C-alpha positions as CSV (number, residue, x, y, z in Angstrom):
1,M,-17.5,5.6,7.7
2,T,-16.5,2.7,5.4
3,V,-19.0,-0.2,5.1
4,A,-18.1,-3.5,3.4
5,L,-20.8,-5.7,1.9
6,M,-19.9,-9.3,1.4
7,W,-21.8,-11.6,-1.0
8,E,-20.9,-15.3,-1.1
9,A,-22.4,-18.2,-3.1
10,R,-21.6,-21.8,-3.8
11,A,-22.1,-23.0,-7.3
12,A,-24.0,-26.1,-8.3
13,E,-21.8,-29.1,-9.2
14,G,-19.5,-28.3,-12.0
15,R,-20.7,-24.7,-12.5
16,G,-18.1,-22.8,-10.6
17,A,-16.7,-21.1,-13.7
18,E,-20.2,-20.2,-14.9
19,L,-21.0,-18.6,-11.5
20,L,-17.8,-16.7,-11.5
21,A,-18.5,-15.4,-15.0
22,W,-22.1,-14.5,-14.0
23,V,-20.8,-12.5,-10.9
24,R,-18.3,-10.6,-13.0
25,E,-21.0,-9.5,-15.5
26,Q,-23.2,-8.0,-12.7
27,R,-23.2,-4.2,-12.5
28,L,-24.4,-2.2,-9.5
29,A,-26.6,0.9,-9.7
30,E,-23.8,2.9,-8.1
31,E,-20.0,2.3,-8.2
32,P,-18.5,1.3,-4.9
33,L,-15.2,2.7,-3.6
34,R,-13.7,-0.8,-4.3
35,R,-14.9,-4.2,-5.5
36,E,-13.0,-7.5,-5.3
37,T,-14.0,-11.0,-6.4
38,F,-12.6,-14.2,-5.0
39,R,-13.0,-17.9,-5.5
40,A,-12.4,-20.8,-3.2
41,P,-12.6,-24.6,-3.2
42,Q,-16.0,-26.2,-3.6
43,D,-16.8,-23.6,-6.3
44,R,-17.4,-20.8,-3.9
45,V,-17.5,-17.2,-5.1
46,L,-17.1,-14.2,-2.8
47,V,-17.6,-10.5,-3.7
48,I,-16.7,-7.7,-1.3
49,T,-17.7,-4.1,-2.1
50,W,-16.6,-1.1,0.0
51,W,-18.7,2.0,0.4
52,D,-18.3,5.4,2.0
53,A,-21.7,5.4,3.8
54,P,-23.3,4.9,7.2
55,Y,-23.7,1.3,8.4
56,D,-27.4,1.2,7.8
57,A,-27.4,3.0,4.4
58,S,-29.4,1.6,1.6
59,L,-26.7,0.3,-0.8
60,P,-26.9,-1.6,-4.1
61,E,-26.2,-5.3,-3.7
62,L,-25.6,-8.1,-6.2
63,P,-28.7,-10.1,-6.9
64,E,-29.4,-13.8,-6.4
65,P,-28.2,-15.9,-9.3
66,G,-30.6,-18.4,-10.9
67,A,-31.4,-21.3,-8.7
68,E,-29.9,-23.7,-11.2
69,L,-26.5,-22.0,-10.8
70,V,-26.2,-22.3,-7.0
71,T,-26.6,-25.0,-4.3
72,R,-28.2,-22.6,-1.7
73,A,-29.3,-19.1,-1.2
74,V,-26.6,-16.4,-1.3
75,H,-25.0,-15.5,2.1
76,R,-24.7,-11.7,2.7
77,W,-23.0,-9.8,5.5
78,R,-22.4,-6.2,6.3
79,F,-19.4,-4.9,8.2
80,E,-18.1,-1.5,9.2
81,S,-14.4,-0.5,9.3
82,V,-12.8,-0.2,12.7
83,D,-9.3,0.8,11.4
84,G,-8.0,3.7,13.5
85,E,-10.3,3.0,16.4
86,R,-8.8,2.3,19.8
87,S,-9.3,-1.3,20.9
88,D,-9.8,-2.1,24.6
89,R,-7.6,-5.0,25.6
């Protein structure tokens, strides 16, 4: 099964580039199958990592940045891939 972990934060005013640089420096205890980093308006940064693991597996996640770098706590979501599964319409 493929599990995707999403990590999203909003930078403090004027600190978007700093938050993006901070995220790029973070290393995980294990290497995911894939890792992508995105940015969006309002200085938001999103990281998605893909893992070959059960949905409820204990997986390494990015930490919380320093409180001075963000406007709120990080949002985190976990998803499982449904590619190839039959959908009921």
